[in-house]
N, C-alpha and C positions, 0 to 999 in steps of 0.2 A: 694109718701112719701115726707114729707117736708124736705127741705134741712137742714142739720145739726141736724136733730132729732136723738134720740137714734137709731131708726131703720136704718136711713141713715148711721150713723157712724158704726153700726155693719156691714151693707152691704159693705161699703168701706173697713173696716178692713178685712172682709172675702176675698174680691177681691184682696186686696194687699197681703194678706198672700199666696193665691194661686200663685200670680205672683212671689213671692220671694221663693216659695217652689215648684219647678216643679214636684217633685215626688208626693206631695199631690194633685196637680192639675191633674195628671194622675189618681190617685186613685178616685178623684171626677168624672172625665170623665167616667171612667170604671163603677162606681156606677150608674151614670145617664143612661148609655147605658143599663145596666142590669135592672134597675128599669123601664125604658121606655118599655122594652120588657115585663117584668112581669105585668106591669100595663097599657098596651097599650090602654085599654078601660076605664081607670079610672084615670083621671088627678089628682083628689084630693088625691087618694091613692099614686100616684107617688110623689106628693109634700110632703105628710106626711112622706113617707118612706125616703126622703132625709133629713128630719129634724134633726135626731140625728147626722149625719155627719156634717151638717152645724153648729149645736149648738156647737159641740166639737171643730171644727176648729175656729169658731168665738170666742169662749172662749180663745183659744190659741192666736189668733190674738190680742185680746184686752189686754192680759197680756204683750205682747211685745211692745205695743204702748207707 
């Protein structure tokens, strides 16, 4: 992903939000564990299932920047 691209900025905003909101980071970790178990044989389904959480938190992160 190109440095300073919109996708880059969204990823950094998501990361920074998790760092400054530990409870949200715990929720994300729990979600990833659950989804890894549910989709252990389907990496694409695992990634897709994380999408709504990531989109919601990224939206919040971009609002506070």
